[in-house]
VEXFI-326742 format. One record per residue: residue in three letters; x, y, z of N, C-alpha, C in turn. Coordinates in steps of 0.05 Angstrom, whole numbers, plus 5000, padded with zeros to 4 digits. Atoms other than C-alpha are relative to their C-alpha. Layout:
alaXYZXYZXYZ/...
// end
This chain:
met501549994974961581788485502049935022/gln498150044978965581848549498849845022/phe500950174977965181348606499950185025/asn500549834976962381678669499749825024/pro500150174977964181288732498050095021/lys501949904980959881738775497149924993/ser502750075009953681608732499549705004/leu500350294996954880848734499649935030/ser500350054971955680878810497250075009/leu502749924993949081248816497949794991/gln501850215011945580728772500149755017/leu499750244983948380158813498750045027/asn501249944974946280488878496950004998/phe502950005004939280608849498949724997/ser500950285004938779878827500049855026/gln499850144974941079638895497850095019/lys502149904983936080088929497349874991/asn502550135010930479808884499949715010/leu500050284991932679108901499449975029/asn500550004971932779258975497050065006/asp502849934996925879578970498249774993/leu501650245009923178968933500249785021/arg499650204979926178508986498450075025/asp501549924976923178919042497049974996/phe502950035006916378929008499149715002/phe500750284999916478179000500049905029/glu499850094972918678069072497650105016/lys502249894985913078509096497349874992/his502550115010907678199052500349714990/asn499450265012910477499040497649815001/lys502350184997904277129066497950064979/leu502049915019899577539023500849934971/ile499150065027903877458961499949704994/leu500150295003904676708971497149904998/phe502950075001897176648984498950044972/phe501149935027895576988918501249814979/ile498750175020900676588877499049715002/leu500850274996898875918907497149964994/thr502850025007891476058900499649994970/met500250005029892276208826500949734989/val499050265009896375578816498049785007/ser501950204992891275168855497550004982/ile502449985017885275418815500649904971/thr499350085027888875328749500349694998/ser499750294999890774618768497449855001/phe502750134998883674438788498550014974/leu501549975026880774708723501249824979/tyr498650185019885974318683499049725003/tyr500850284996884273658715497049964998/leu502950025004876873808714499449974970/ser500550005029877173928639500749734987/asn499350265012880473248625498949775015/gly501550214987876072858673501649845021/leu498350144981881672658721499350075029/gly500649914972878873028782498649805017/val501450214984874572438802500749724990/ala499150265010878771878773500349795023/tyr499650184977880271588842497349895010/asn502450124989874971098866499350125028/asp500449904973875971358937499050294999/ala501049725002874772078914497050004996/arg502850025005867971878887498549915025/ser501250104976866471508952499850225021/his500049774981868372118995497750194993/leu502149825008863672548954497249885005/asp502650134996858072038958499249995030/ile500650014971858671979034498850275009/ala501049744993857772729041497350054989/arg502649965013852072728992497749855015/arg502050154986848372189030499150135026/val500849864975848372629092497850204994/val501949795007844273159055497849914980/glu501950085020840672779000500149694997/asn499950294998838772049008497249905008/leu502650104990832771599024499750045030/gln500049944971834771679097502450185006/pro497749824996839372289100500550055030/gly499449944972842872499164502949935005/phe497250044993849472469200500849715004/ala499450284998848871719210501349894974/gln498950085026850871669136503050034999/leu497149974999857971859156501449735003/gly498950274998859071119173502349985019/ser497750054982865370849206502549934986/val497650085014870170669151502150214999/trp498249775001873271349142499350205022/leu500449794980874171899193498350234989/pro502249845010868872439188500550294990/leu499749725006871973129180499850084970/pro500349925028872873139104497250004990/his502850025010865672919093498350215013/leu501549794987862973409144500550274986/leu499349755014866573979108498650014972/ala501250025027863973739040497050045001/thr503049974999856673749064499250294997/leu500749725003856974509062499350074972/thr500549935029856874498986499149774983/val500550235016855573788963497149974992/trp502850015007848073898961499550104971/asn500249905027849274258895501149794981/asn499350225018849573758837502750054986/phe497449955013855374118802502349965019/met497950034980859474148866500549705006/trp499750284995858173408876501449864977/his499050165023859473138806502650114988/ser497449905009865173598789502349935019/gly498050064979868673388853500950255015/leu499149754988869474118872499450025030/ser500849994972865774018938502249885018/gly497850124985871473568962502750134994/ala497549885008876973908923500550265014/leu499649744987875774578957501749985025/glu498450034975878574329023502849924993/ser497350075009884474018986501550244990/met498849765011885774668950500850205022/ala499349824978885475089013502349895016/ser497850124985890174599047502650024984/tyr497649975017895074638988501250285005/val499149724996895475398996501150035028/ala499249974972895975359072502749855005/thr497650164995901374819071502450144987/gly497849855013905675219022500950235018/ile499349784982905375819069501349905026/leu498950114975906775389130502949914996/ile497250085007913075099096501850255001/tyr498549754999915475809086500450105028/gln499949904973913975989158501949825017/ile498250184985917475369186502950054994/leu497249945008923775519146500850275011/lys499449744988923376229171500849975030/val499550064971923175979244502849875002/leu497350134999929375559228502250184991/gly498049815007932976179205501049994972/val499250035028933276009131499550264985/ser500249755016934376569081497749984981/asn502349995018929176789031500149804977/ile499850195022931876368974499449725009/gly500550264989931775749017497049955005/arg502950024994924575889039498549964974/leu501450025025922275998968500449744985/val499450265013925675378942498449785015/gly501650194985922274988998497150004991/val502849985009915475248977499849894972/leu500050095028917175108904500049694998/ile499850305000919074378919497349885005/phe502750104994912174278949498050084979/ala502249905017907774718906500249924971/ala499750075028910674518839500249704996/asn500050295002910373768853497449914986/leu502350075017905773478799498149825016/asn501750174985903172948847498350165020/ile501549824981901273488898497950164984/leu501949845016898073908843497649844992/tyr502350165007893873328821498249935024/met501650084977891773098890498550245012/gln501449774990889973808911497650074983/ser502349955018885073808852497849795003/thr501950214997881273208878498650015027/ala501450024975876573018934501349805019/met498550184982881872578966500850155026/thr499649884973883972699039502950075005/glu497149964994891572739032500750295006/leu499249724996892173489025498950125025/leu501249904975887373649082501649895024/leu498450114978891373179126502750135001/leu497449875000897973489104499850285012/gly500349724990895274189119499850005031/thr500450004971892974019190502449905015/met497650114987899073599207502350215000/thr497849815002903874129182499550245018/ala500749784981900174669221500649925029/gly499550104973900574239284503049995006/val497150014996908074129274501250285001/tyr499049724999909274869260499650125028/glu500549894974905975069325501649855022/leu498350154981909774509362502950104999/ile497349885002916374789335500150275013/gln500149744987914275479357499949985031/trp500150044970912675209427502749925010/his497350074991919474889432501950245000/lys498349765002922575559413499250215021/glu500949774983918276039454499049915027/asp501150104975915575589510497450145007/ser502649864996908775929500497849805001/met502250194996902675559526498050034977/leu501949965022898475869470500949844976/arg499050165023902975539418499349705004/leu500550274995901974869452497049944996/val502950035004894374959452499450004970/lys500449995029894575149378500949744986/ser499050265011898774529362498049785005/ser501950224993893874079398497450024984/phe502449965015888074389361500349894971/trp499650095027890974259292500449704999/ile499650294999893173559311497449865005/met502750114996886173429337498549984974/leu501450015026883373609269501249784982/ser498850215017888373139235499149725009/thr501050264991885972569279497249944991/met502750045010879072669249499949984969/ile499850025029881672609177501049734992/arg499050265006885971989175501649915025/tyr498850114976889271519225503050085002/asp497349894998896071819208500150215023/gly500149804980893872379254500149895028/trp499950134974893071889312502949955008/phe497250054994900271699306501550255006/leu498749744994902472429303499350095028/leu500849934973898572539367501849865021/ile498350154981902471999403502950104998/phe497249915005909072219371500550285013/ala499749734990907972949389499850015030/ser500450014971905672779460502649935013/ile497450084989912372439473502050234999/leu498249765002916173049447499250215020/val500949804981911873499491500949935028/val499250094973913273089554503050035003/ile497149984998920773059540500950295003/gln499349724999921273809527499250135026/ala501049884975916974009587501649905024/tyr498550114977920773539634502850115000/lys497249905002927573779609500150295009/lys499949714994925774519619498950065028/his501449924975921174509680499549785020/gly500350224981921173819713497549844996/tyr502050215003916273259725497250125000/lys502749894997910073659747499250164975/ala500649855024910574119687499549814976/ala500350205022911373519640497249865002/glu502650124996905173199671497750194991/gly502049805007901073839663499950054970/ala499949965028903473949592498749764985/phe501150245013901673239573496949995002/val502950004996894673289603498650214982/leu501149785016893373959569500049934970/phe499750065029896073749501498449754992/gly501350255007893373039502497050015001/thr502949984998886373229524498850134976/met501249865023885173729469500649854974/ala499250135024889073359415498549734996/gly501350255001885572709432497050015001/phe502949974998878572999435498549884976/gly501250115024877072799363499849695001/ile500050294997878972079378497849905019/ile502150074981874372059438497250024987/leu502549975014868672329396499549774980/trp500350215020869871799342499349735014/ile500650254985869871229393497150015010/phe502749964990863471509423498049974977/trp501750025024860371569353499549714993/asn500350285007861770839337498449845021/trp501650134979858770629404497150074997/ile502849925002852371029393498749894975/ile501250085026851270849319500249704995/phe499650285007854170149314500149825025/lys500150154974853769929388502749865006/asp497350104995861269789387501950234998/pro498249775001866270329406502449964982/leu497750065017871669979364499149884973/tyr501150105025867269829304501850084976/phe498249915022872070229260502449834997/ile497850185000877269709277499149714993/thr500950285001873169069281497849954979/gly502350035019867569209230500849874974/pro499450155025866968849163501350174978/tyr498849825020869269469124502650145011/ala497749884988875069649170502549934984/ala497550055015882069699141501349745007/ala498750254991884569119183498649764987/thr501550225013879068669154500849984971/gln499350005028880768869083502949904996/gln497250085002888268779095500349705005/gln499950294995886868079123499349844976/gln500850135025883467889058502449994981/ile497749995018889668119020502249815010/ala498050184988894167739069499349714994/asp500950275006889967109059500649924972/ala499450055028891167178985503049994994/gly497150015003898667208998501350244987/gln499149775014899467908972500950235019/leu499249794981900968299036503049945008/leu497250084998908468219028501650165021/thr498549844980910568769076499549925028/lys500850074972907168459137502349845013/his497950134984912468269189502649984985/asn497549995015917968439139500950295001/leu499249724996921269079164501750114977/pro498549895023926569149109498350064975/phe501749965023921369069055498050225004/ser501949784994916569549090501550264996/ile498549765003922070069092500550064970/glu499449985029923969939019497550094985/ser502549935015916669978995499350295005/tyr500949724995915270639030502050204988/leu498149815012921770959007499750024970/tyr500649995028920070768936497650184995/ala502449835003913271098945500750305003/val499149724996916671728971501550104976/ile498449925023921571748913498250044975/tyr501849975023916071638861498350255003/asn501749764996911972208892501650255001/glu498449754996917472708909502250034979/gly497749985019922872538858502549915013/met497550104989929572208867501950225009/leu498249784993933572858866499150145025/gln501049854976929073208917500349835025/thr499850184977929172598963502949995010/ile497250004993936772568961500950265013/leu499249744989937573308973498850045027/ala501249974974932673279031501549845021/ala498550164982936672719063502650145008/ile497549854995943073139056499350245018/gly500849774984939373749083499349935028/met500550094973936973359143502549955016/ala497450054987944073149159501350275006/phe499049734994946373879153498650125024/phe501649894979940774079199500849895027/trp499450144974942373569253502850075010/phe497349944991949773749254500650295001/asp499749714999948674499252500050095029/lys499849924972951174749319498550265006/lys501549754996947475409308497149955006/ile502850074994940775049312499849905028/ser500350094972938474969383498949725002/arg500950274995937074289412496949995001/asn502949994999929874499424498849974972/leu501150015028928674619349500649734987/lys499350265011932273969331498149795011/met501950184988927773599380497350024987/ala502649955011921473919353499849904971/ser500050085028923473769281499749704995/ile500450295003923173029294497149944992/ala502850045008915673099287499550004970/leu500350005029916773229213500449714988/leu499550275009918772489208497849815008/ala502250174991912372229239498749844977/pro501250165023909272039170501749774991/leu498250215008915471639153499849765019/phe500150224980915271229218497249874999/phe502750114999907671149215499649814976/asn500650165023907370879144501749745000/ile498450244998913170399154498849805021/leu501250174979910070139219497449884991/ala502650105010903170069187500449774980/leu499450225019906169659130501049765014/tyr498850234985910169229178497949845015/leu502150144984904069079222497849894983/gly502150105017899768919162497450175001/gln502349824998895069509176499750184975/ser500149845024896569829109501149834977/val499150155024897769589038501050204980/leu498749825020902269908985501249834978/phe498950155023903669628916501650204983/ile498349845018909469918876500549834975/gln499750155024909469698804502949924995/gly497350105004915469258791501449925025/leu498750074975917169188865498449785014/asn501750204987911368818896497349974987/gly502450035016906268748841500250114972/asn500049915027904468908770498350264997/ser501649765001900269518788500750185023/trp499749814978899970128832497749975019/phe502249994981895970158896500950165024/asn499449834977896170698950502850124999/val497449885002902670968923500050295009/arg500349724992899971658941500950045030/tyr499249984972901871499014502850145002/gly497349875000908871738995499850305001/leu500349714999906072448990500150115028/met500149904972905672489066502750115009/met497449894994913072649066500650254985/ala499549775018912273229017500950255016/pro499149764985912573809069502849965012/thr497450064987918473469105502350034980/ile497949985020922473399041500450294990/ala499849725008920874109020501550175020/ile498749854978923174379087503049955001/phe497150064998929874009088501550074974/val498649915024931374169015500450315002/gly499849714996929974909031502350065019/tyr497849954981934774859090502749944987/leu497550065013940074539047500950224981/ile499449775017939675098996501250235016/tyr499049794982940775589053502949955008/arg497450074990946975219076502249974978/leu498050065021950275099008501650244991/asn498549755007952475828999500750024971/ala499049945027956775858936498649854978/ile501150175022953575278897497049985001/lys502950034997946375388918498550064974/tyr501349935025944575708852500249784979/ile499650235018947375118814497949785007/val501950204991943074648856497150084993/val502749905007936975088846499449964970/leu500450045028937975068771499649704993/leu500350295004938674308774497249915007/ile502850064992932074268812498050094979/leu501849895020928674708761500149844974/phe499650175024931574288704498449745003/val501450254995928773648735497050045000/met502949934999921973978748498950054972/phe500949945027921574218676499449744985/phe500450255014922273518649497749845013/ser502350134987917373258701497450104989/phe502449885012912173738675499749934971/ala500150065028913973618603499049714995/asn500750285003913072868612497449935015/arg502450054984906872948657500449775019/asp499150234984910472488706498850025028/ala501450004974905472398763499049725006/val500750284994905071708794497249985012/thr502750014989898571888830497949994978/ile501950025023895171978762500149714989/asp499850285009897871298740498449815018/asp501450164981895070998804497050034996/ala502949955003888271328793498949884974/ile501050095026887671118720500549704995/tyr499250275006891470458714500249825024/gly499550164976892470228785497449905012/ala502350114986887869878834498450215015/ser501449794987885770548863497750124983/gly502149905018881370708803498449784988/lys501850195013875470358772498650144976/asn501449905023872970478702497249864999/val502750124998865570348715498150134980/ser501649855018863170748656497849844986/gln502050165013859470168624497549965017/val502350044981855170008685498650265005/ser501249754993854070728705498750134976/gly501249895024852770928633497349874993/trp502550135005847370408626497950105019/leu502049894980843970648690499250284993/his500649725007844471368668498050014976/thr501749995025841271218600497249875005/asn502550164998835970718622498450045026/ala501449984974834270878695499450285009/thr500349724990834871628704497150104998/asn502749905004827971788676497949795002/thr501950224997824671128692499549965030/pro500650034971821071048760501149745011/gly499050244987824070558809502750045014/phe497549984985829870438856502049804990/val497850185006836670118845501149895027/leu498950134976838869618898503049954995/ile497150015005846469658907501550035026/ser498349974976851969598959502050234996/val498149775003855670258969502849925007/ala497350094992861469889002501549894976/ser498750125023862769548935499850174975/his500649875025859870018883499450305002/asp500549714997860070748906500850144974/ala499149875024863770928842497849994978/ile502250035019857870668801497850215006/ile502049814991852971088841500850294991/phe499049735006857171718832499950054969/ser499649975028858571608758497449994984/ser502550025014851271468740498750274996/gly501249735002849472198751497150015011/met502750014988842971978786500050115028/gln500349904973840372268851500549775020/met499450204980842671908914497449865010/ser502550114990835371798934498849794981/arg500950215019834471328874501249735008/phe498650254993838970808907499349905028/ile500350124973837570328964502649855006/his497450114992843870139001500149945030/glu499750094972846569899068499350215021/gly500549784981845670579101497150095001/asp502849915002838270619085498149865019/gly501650114979835770229145497749824990/ile502350165006828669969134499849954970/tyr500150055029829170059058501849774992/trp498150215006835269609056498949735010/thr501150254989831969089101497849894983/leu502350085016825569069060500949914972/ala499150065028829169078992501649754998/thr498450255001833868509009498449765007/lys501850234994828168079036497949964978/gln502050015021822968248982500950194977/pro498949825021826968548924497950084979/ala501949945022821168498874498050215008/his501949794991817168988916501450285000/trp498549754996822769518919502050064979/ala497749955018828269428868499349954971/arg500450045029827169538794502549904987/trp497450105009834569428782501749925024/ile498150094980839769058822502849994988/val497249995008847169188815501749845020/leu498450164982851868668843502249854985/arg498050175013857968238830499249715006/asp500850284997855767518818502349845013/asn498250194987859066998862502250145017/asp498149864982862567518906498750055027/met501349984974860767428979500750255015/thr499349744987864168088997498050224991/asp502149825009858568438958497549945016/gln502250054982853168509010497449944986/thr502450055015847668528957499949714991/phe499950285009849767868927499849815024/lys500050174976850967568996497149955011/leu502750024989843767719017498049904980/leu502150075021840267568951500549734986/his499450235018843766968920498349765004/asn501850224995839066478953497150095002/asn502749894997832966928952498349914975/pro501650105023827366608909498950234982/glu500949785016824667288887502150104981/phe497849925018831467478860500449804977/lys499550215020832166818823497849994979/asn502350045018825166818793499050254986/asp501349755010823167548783501850194985/tyr498149825014829467848752501449854977/phe498350115022833367738688502650164999/leu497349885003840667888675500050184976/glu500049815022840868528634502750004987/gly497349995012848368518625502249955020/lys497750044983855068308653502250204992/tyr498049785006860368858659502549955017/pro497550064986867568888684499950015030/phe499949974971866069108755497349925014/ala502650074988858768908765498149904978/asp502150095018852668588734497450145007/ile502649864996845768908725497749804995/tyr502450165002839368528738497650194999/glu502449845003832568818718497649835006/ile502450154994825768618743498549934974/lys501550085024821468238693497550184997/pro502249815005816068668661497449945015/gln502650074987810268278692499950075030/tyr500049944972812568458762500350305006/val499649714996813469208751497650135015/lys502449884988806269358773500049985031/asp499950044970807869108845502250165013/leu497749864990813869568853499250255016/his500149744987814470138903502050184985/thr498249825015817470718864500450275014/lys499649764985816971258916500649945029/pro499350064972819771308987497550035018/phe502149974981815471279049499350295004/pro500749724994811571919063501450095025/lys498749884976815272369112498050075021/thr501949954978812072419180501150225018/
// end
């Protein structure tokens, strides 16, 4: 057989043409392709964690689902059930589907918004890297770093708020970067809209609003002068801050205190003070330890290799003379989660336990996930700049990811199962499910202390009397033997509102017997002779 150089040349040209056609097709339809792939990964991940029961392992996930459920199904349903502890947007979104029992108890009602945010954030990372001029391989690696992170995959399968916050914040930063590049007023309005949504999810968004406002003022002043900076600030700040104004107004209307979310008994500051009084808030007023704690959280969530590569990529980015100063200025917004979490730890407004560093357990280690898009973007940029050795680095990243998956190395799962963020209340909730589901009567319980029990019992929300039930709560805590067939509380715990209000109540002492003591709560049941005096149905609706 003779060698034919002409035939080989034609084959190579044909292969190159196919490669170019494939590249052009992807470039033209990249958003659609990424949407399809990320959606399939998202659904597969949710089904996996649903099948092994981890989707609602976080105590907070169960509470988020219960809050939304109380809006639509409760003794006194309505928007007042949104409360003031957590910002309202995740719960408002969940009310669209949480009325369905499967959507509620599977966690899918809350996970849907996390899953949609996962897909959107992956696409936004690709788009940000595209704006920065990064090649296709760098963009795809950036998406891979985010989308194949086991901690991200787990959290996007839950009713937690991290992914929704990441999605809105990343969208806000993307539009801010575009505004710095194009100087388009529409981009500024879009950025303010997404940041406004983030301020209604978690207080990290409030910090991003302040951070982004400073960047807007600096950029507008530098390009157009004082008047333009003033106008840009008013436009951006008014829209982006609208959610905060609504939240303050809500607290004023419902709780008669516009700052109730700060000063109330269930506010984060109040809870952190209790931890500080116990001598466990070690980061408060200790900046080096606050920095160390949060960096550990980032490394545990993103991986040591990815974090190091991102730091190198950020240095490459800042010293790249081809990148305009405008884009460099806008990219500072990507670091807002880093500054916020360190500041919150330093001021004592946040708590973070890293096993082996400041405690024997995990708590809130998931906060490190807030840097996930930032790390993905800077790793993608580094791959773009490495040229000759980029494929070696990509193979190294894939190697590390393979072992991460093989070992199921997700610190967020450890936190949910073994850390302080999860509660195994199966004994209490199992007893209620078996003995109370089909027996007439109400359960008196504090949702602030025992929302996980309510969720895990599988009972309808309208079977429980809690703090948000107005007249029912008042009557049941004054005359429990007329309203509560069962009482769930933690004995000798004054932070449990049920115990606090009942421990000196003669009806509680005389008319109930201790059914059982369990790890997270005790169950009291009314004595048989008093059952006949119980109200077992709600007031007639008028």
